N, C-alpha and C positions, 0 to 999 in steps of 0.2 A: 624739874622746872614746870611751872604752870604757865600755859600760853593762852592769851585772850585774843581771839580773832574777831575783827569787825569788817564786814564788807563796806566798801566805799561807793559802790555802784549807785547812781542816782535813779533807782527804780521808780521813785515817786516824784521825780523832778528835782530833788535836792541831793547833793553828794554828802558823804559822811553821815548816813541816817542814824547811826547809833552814837552820836557825839556825846550825849549826856552820860551814857553808860561808860564810855571811854574815860571821860573826865572823872566820874565817880571812882572807877577802879584805879586810875592813875594817882589821884590825890589821896586815896585811902591806903594804897599798898606800895606805890612807887616802884622801887627796884625789886620788890618781891614777886612781881609779875613780869613776864616777857610779852610784848605786844607784837602781833602779826597783823599788819594792815597797811593801807596806802599812806603815803606821806601827807595826804590831805588832812588826816586827823592831827597831824603835828603842826598845822598852821598856827601862827600866832593869833591870840585872841582878837587883836585889832583887825585882822583880816576878816574874821567871821563877823565882826560888828558891821562891816559894810553890807552884809547880806541879811541883817536883822534876824539872826538866828535866835529862836526862843530859848535855846539852851543857855544863853548868856544872861538871861533875866534873873534878877535876884530871887524872885518868887519861884522860878524853876529850880534854882539851886537849893532853896530852903525846903521845897516840897519833896525833892528827890534825894536830899541829903548829900550834896557834893559841893565842891568849890571849883572855881576856875583855876587851871594850872598856870604857873608862871612860865615865862619864856625859858628859864633855866631848867625847870622840870621837863618841859617838852624836849629840850635839847639833850638832856642826859638820860632819858628813859631807855630801858632795855627794849630794843626794837629790831625787828626784821621786816624790811619792806616787802609788801605783797603786790605784785602787778600781774594783771591778766587782761587779755583782749576779749574776754567773754562777753561783756556788755556790748561792746562795739559790734562783735560778730552777730549777736542776737538781734540787735537793732537792724542790721542789714538783712538778716534772715526774715524778720517780721515787719518789714516796711516801716521801721522807725517806732514800733509800738513798745514802749517800755514795760507795759503790763505783761505782754507776752514774754518779754525777756525775764521778768520777775518770776513768772510761772515756771519757766524752764529752769531757772536757778533753784527754785523750791522743790521741783519734782523730778528732774532728770539727771542722769549721770552723763556728764560731758567729759570726754577723754582729755581734751586740752586743758580744761579747768582743773581736772583731777591731777594732771601732771604738774600744773602750776603749784597746787597745794602740796603735792608730794615733795617736790624739789625744795620749796621754801621751808617746810617743816623739817625735812631731813637736814637742812643746813643749820638749824638751830642747835642741834645736839640732843641731849637726853631730855625728853619731854614726858611729863607725867600725864597730862591731860590737856585737851584743847577746849576752852570755854567758847561757846558759840551761841549767838542770839537770834539766829534765823536758819531754819532748816536748809540744808544743802547736801544732797546725796553725793555730790562730787567730793566735798570735804570729808564726809563720812567714809567714802570708799578709799580715799588716800590714807586717812588715819588708820583704817582697818588693815591696810597693807603694811603699815608701819607698826602695827600692834599698839596703837595709842587710842585710848578712849576719847570720845567726844561727849561733853556735857552740854546739852541744849538747854538754854535758860530763857526765861521770859517773865514779865510781870504777871502775877497770878490773877485769878478771876475775882477774888474777894479782896477788897482794898479799903484802906482808911479813907474817910472817917466812919463809913457805915459798918465796917467789919474789921477784924484782925487782918492786917496786911499779909498777903500770901504771895508766893512765887512758884514758878515751875522749875524743876531740875529733872531732866529726862535724858537718858542715854540713847533714846531712839529718835525723838523729835518733839517739837512743841507745836501747839495748835492742831496739827495733823500728824499721823504716823507716830503716835505716842505709845509708851509702854504701860499706860495705866491699866488697861484691861488685862494684859498678860500678867502683870504683877499681882493683880487681885486674884486671877484664876489660879495662880501658883499656891495661894494660901487660903483659898475660899473656904475649905473645910474647917480650918481653925479660926476663921474670921467670923465669930459669932458675937455681935455687939449687943450688950444689954443696956441700950440707950433708946430713947424715943427721938422722933424727928425734932420735937421741941428742945430736947437736950442738946442736940447737935447744933441747932441754930443759935440757941442761947449762948453756947460757948464762943461762937465766932462773931455774933452780931453785937453791935454797940447799943442797940435800943430795942425795946419790945416791938412786936409786930403791930402795924397799924390795923385798925378795924377793917376787915374785908368789905368792899363795896360791891364788887362784881357786877358792874353796870354794863359791861361789854362781854359778848360771847367769847371773844378772843382778843389777845394783845399781840400785835405784830411788831417784832423787834428788828429794826434795820441796823446795818453795820457800816463801817467805813468802807467805801467802795474799792479802794486800792490796798486794803489790808490783806495779808497772806491768808487769813481765814476764808475770805471770799474768792481770792484769786486761785488758790490751789486746793481748798478742802471743802468746797461748797456742793459737790456732787451735782453740778450743772445749774444750781440755783444762783440767783443774784437778788438784789433788792427789788427790782422790777418783777421778777418771777414770783417772789414771795408776795408782793402786793396783788399780782394777778391770781395767785392761789387763794388769797383771802377773799377776793371778789367772787371767785367760783364757789367757795365753800361757806362763806359767812354773810353773804349779801352785804349790807352796809353796817352790820352789827359788830364791827371790830375797831379797835383803837390802835393807832400807829405811833410808835416811839422812834424818832430819828436818833442817830448817834451824834453826840456833840461835835465829833471830829469830821462829820460829813461836809462836803463842799456844796451840798444841795439842800434846798428848803422845800418841804412838802407844800402842795397846794391845799390850803384849808377849805377851799370850796369843794374839793373832791374827797378829802379824807378827814376822818376824826383824828386830829393830831393831838397827841398827848403833850401836856405842858407841866406834868408833875415835876416837883423839885428833885425827886430821886427815882431810881428804877424800882425801889421798894414800893413807893407810893403808886407807881404805874402798875406793878404786878397786882396790888390790892384791888385795882379797878377791873380786873379781868378774871373770867372763869377759866381761861386756858392761855398759855403762852406759846406762840408759834415763832420759831426762829430758824435760822440756818445753822449757826453754831456759836451764837453770842453767849457770853458768860451770864447774861440775864437769865438764860435758861437754868443755870445752876442756882441762881438766887431764887428762882421760882420753885425749884425742887425743895430748897430749904424752907419755903413758905407753904409747902404742901399743895402747890398749884400744879395741875397737869401740864406737861411740856411736850410739844412736838418739835423735833429738831431734825432737819434734813441733811445737814453736813456732817463731816467728820469732826470729832472733838474729843478731848481727853475724858469728858464725862458722859459720853454716849453710852458706855456700857452700863451706867447706872439706869438710864432710861429703858434699857432692854430687859431689866429684871421684871419677871412676871408676878412675883409676890411682894407684898409690902415689906415683910420681914427681910427678904433678900435685898430689896432696894435700900433699906436702912443699913444693912451690912456693907453694901457697896459704897454708899454715901459716906459712912463712917470711915472706911478705909481710904477713900479718896481725900477726905478732909484732913485726917490725921497722919496718914502715911505718904500719900502721893503729893499733896500740896506741901510746900515748904514755907516755914515762917520767912517773910520777905527779907529780913535782915540777913538770914543765913545764906542766901544765894550769893551774897557778897562777902562771905566769911571763908577765908582760906582754910582754917581748921576744919570747918564743916565740909568743904569740898574734898579735903583729904579723907575725912571720915567716910564720905560716900564712895570715894575711890576704893576703899577697903572692902566694899561690897558687904555691908552689915545686913543682917536679916531684918525683916519688916518690924519685928518687935523692938529691935534696937533703934530703928529709925523713928518709930512712934515715940519711944521713950525720950529720944533726943529732942524731938519737936515739943513734947509736953514740958520737958524741963525748960526749954526756952520760953514758952508761953508763961509758965509759972514764975520764972526768974524775972521776966519783964513785967510782972504784975498783970498778966493777961491784958496788956495795953492794947486798946483798940486803935 
């Protein structure tokens, strides 16, 4: 049995934060999956409408490829309730700060939360794997004691319409604490790629590179303030620290790109604020990209633009390569072996394929077959 787990804790002020992924899996696979989560996810659609949830919008459904479940589907789904006082305890411990609670969820092993996971998963019966969309050491520890693998998943760094859509599937973690570097190290001697940077980019990109303008010494990439990338894997940096770093090192010769999901607007009297239509156009305006761990850093690598990244990320090991040839090898492995075609992270046959622990060549072959069969659709 494949179990999909979704936390319901309102770390960012809203409960059931993975509602659209829940809907996608439920309406795609129905009783082929078993769901482990809070009853909040089973609320009737009309209840969520009162909260103006974006997941209910027709555009959201079309863009992410799901539909809203019926009341009958919600009532009949294969389901085990998961309840824990973790969030309440952490709010009390951190003076009501939900971000600190989120940090602890992402980075620490909590004995009580681990027991909650252990008891709930044990009650389900025979479990092949737990699908998880947010790093949680307590979940990993409980599953390890039960000899059950955890597949950590997330939307990938390259996305439609600019690129082939990708996803993450990692047995260690997503965003931080990933297995990308270790997987490459295990096959580095055999991973000799006879491709150029242009070849790699052309395979994944939807359009040719724009002409480089390079009018700024550096491009500073800001991120969503309450995203796990910044909360848990930023190595002490945040958006303000990154801006301060830019002032210290680049005078005023830097361009700042905000994240569209940010709740804050930059002061255009203080900063050169980027208004480019895409991150690709932004990168073309800069001689260097400076980020904490944004996927814009990976896009810059594909464009041959130098990158400075201060946080933990799955692509950090590529930046650490000292020679250009080695950097290409690492980037090629990352693109074709580590990243997964987006549709496949929602494919139960593919999930079972990965559970069988295929070698890297088999994984690459599977990915290439998908890209070719889908017409290399961008």
